[in-house]
C-alpha positions as CSV (number, residue, x, y, z in Angstrom):
1,M,0.0,0.0,0.0
2,F,1.6,3.2,-1.2
3,R,5.0,1.6,-1.2
4,P,7.7,2.9,-3.6
5,G,8.1,0.5,-6.6
6,Y,4.7,-1.1,-6.1
7,S,1.5,-0.7,-8.1
8,C,-1.8,-2.2,-8.9
9,E,0.0,-4.3,-11.5
10,N,2.1,-5.9,-8.7
11,Q,-1.2,-6.8,-7.1
12,V,-2.5,-8.6,-10.2
13,I,0.9,-10.4,-10.7
14,T,0.9,-11.6,-7.1
15,L,-2.7,-12.7,-7.4
16,C,-2.0,-14.6,-10.6
17,Q,1.0,-16.3,-8.9
18,D,-1.1,-17.3,-5.9
19,I,-3.8,-18.7,-8.1
20,T,-1.2,-20.6,-10.3
21,D,0.5,-22.0,-7.2
22,T,-2.8,-23.4,-5.8
23,L,-4.6,-24.6,-9.0
24,E,-2.6,-27.9,-8.8
25,V,-4.3,-28.8,-5.5
26,V,-7.7,-26.9,-5.6
27,V,-10.7,-27.0,-7.9
28,G,-10.8,-23.3,-8.5
29,V,-10.6,-19.8,-7.0
30,D,-13.3,-17.2,-6.3
31,V,-12.0,-13.7,-6.8
32,I,-13.5,-10.3,-6.2
33,I,-11.6,-7.3,-7.6
34,M,-12.6,-3.8,-6.5
35,D,-11.5,-0.4,-7.4
36,I,-13.3,1.9,-5.0
37,S,-14.6,4.8,-6.9
38,K,-13.9,8.2,-5.4
39,A,-12.4,6.3,-2.4
40,F,-10.9,9.3,-0.7
41,D,-14.1,11.2,-1.0
42,I,-16.4,8.7,0.8
43,V,-14.5,8.2,4.1
44,P,-16.9,9.3,7.0
45,H,-15.0,11.5,9.4
46,D,-16.6,10.1,12.5
47,L,-15.7,6.5,11.7
48,L,-12.2,7.5,10.6
49,L,-11.6,9.3,13.9
50,T,-12.9,6.3,15.9
51,K,-10.6,3.9,14.0
52,L,-7.6,6.3,14.4
53,A,-8.2,6.5,18.1
54,A,-8.6,2.7,18.4
55,S,-5.3,2.2,16.5
56,G,-3.3,3.4,19.5
57,V,-1.9,6.6,18.1
58,D,-1.3,9.4,20.5
59,S,-4.5,11.2,21.4
60,R,-3.0,14.5,20.4
61,V,-2.7,13.2,16.9
62,V,-6.4,12.2,16.9
63,V,-7.3,15.7,18.1
64,W,-5.1,17.3,15.5
65,V,-6.6,15.2,12.7
66,R,-10.1,16.0,14.1
67,E,-9.3,19.8,13.9
68,I,-8.2,19.3,10.2
69,L,-11.3,17.3,9.2
70,V,-14.2,18.5,11.3
71,G,-15.8,21.8,10.5
72,R,-14.5,22.1,6.9
73,T,-16.8,23.6,4.3
74,Q,-16.8,23.8,0.6
75,R,-18.7,25.6,-2.1
76,V,-19.1,25.5,-5.8
77,R,-18.9,28.2,-8.5
78,V,-20.7,27.5,-11.7
79,G,-20.2,30.1,-14.3
80,G,-20.4,33.4,-12.3
81,Q,-22.7,32.0,-9.6
82,L,-21.0,31.2,-6.3
83,Y,-23.2,28.8,-4.3
84,K,-23.7,28.6,-0.5
85,S,-21.1,26.8,1.6
86,V,-21.9,23.3,2.8
87,K,-20.4,21.3,5.7
88,V,-18.0,18.5,4.6
89,I,-18.7,15.3,6.6
90,T,-16.9,12.8,4.5
91,G,-13.6,12.5,2.6
92,V,-10.0,13.1,3.2
93,P,-8.5,16.0,1.4
94,Q,-5.9,14.9,-1.2
95,W,-3.5,17.8,-1.0
96,S,-1.0,16.2,1.5
97,V,0.8,12.9,2.0
98,L,-1.1,12.5,5.3
99,Y,-4.5,11.9,3.6
100,P,-3.6,8.6,1.8
101,Q,-2.4,7.4,5.2
102,L,-5.8,8.4,6.8
103,F,-7.5,6.4,4.0
104,L,-5.4,3.4,4.9
105,V,-6.4,3.7,8.6
106,F,-10.0,3.6,7.4
107,V,-9.6,0.5,5.2
108,N,-6.8,-1.4,6.9
109,D,-9.1,-3.5,9.1
110,I,-11.3,-4.7,6.1
111,W,-9.8,-8.2,6.6
112,R,-11.1,-8.7,10.1
113,N,-14.6,-9.9,9.1
114,I,-13.8,-12.1,6.2
115,D,-12.2,-15.5,5.9
116,W,-10.7,-15.0,2.5
117,S,-7.2,-13.8,1.4
118,I,-7.1,-10.1,0.8
119,R,-4.7,-7.7,-0.9
120,L,-5.0,-4.0,-0.6
121,F,-3.2,-1.3,-2.6
122,A,-4.4,2.3,-2.3
123,D,-8.1,2.2,-3.3
124,D,-7.8,-1.2,-5.0
125,C,-8.8,-4.4,-3.2
126,I,-8.6,-8.0,-4.2
127,I,-10.4,-10.6,-2.2
128,Y,-10.1,-14.3,-3.0
129,R,-10.4,-17.8,-1.7
130,E,-9.7,-21.4,-2.8
131,I,-12.4,-23.7,-3.9
132,T,-11.3,-27.2,-2.8
133,N,-14.6,-29.0,-3.3
134,R,-18.2,-28.5,-4.4
135,N,-19.3,-27.6,-0.9
136,D,-17.1,-24.5,-1.0
137,V,-19.1,-23.2,-3.9
138,K,-22.3,-23.7,-1.9
139,N,-20.9,-22.4,1.4
140,K,-20.2,-18.8,0.3
141,S,-19.3,-17.5,3.8
142,R,-16.7,-20.2,4.4
């Protein structure tokens, strides 16, 4: 995730290698590939701050991030018309290296509630599992 020299192509190559390695002993592989549209824009501030606090970072960092995120407003200009400001309650601004890290805090626990292999890279997510017999196809929650 956001590591120098890595890309979504590395994710696909690693996935293909994992599948190739297992196809000799399994029946198949179920794969879900997601590219989260507008990922940085949909992060709810309240949930992000809760996850950040639960991650064990210093409480002063949580307060600092809260001050950056909470209370922001934005407005739109269309042609010559400037519209009324609205409160921003989701999204991490993308003008700093801090904000991709905040997105990672938000998605980094996605693996906790699933029993599949998972690979994350930025806003791309690949979830997959081996199919070892016909019951695996029927038992989707495995």
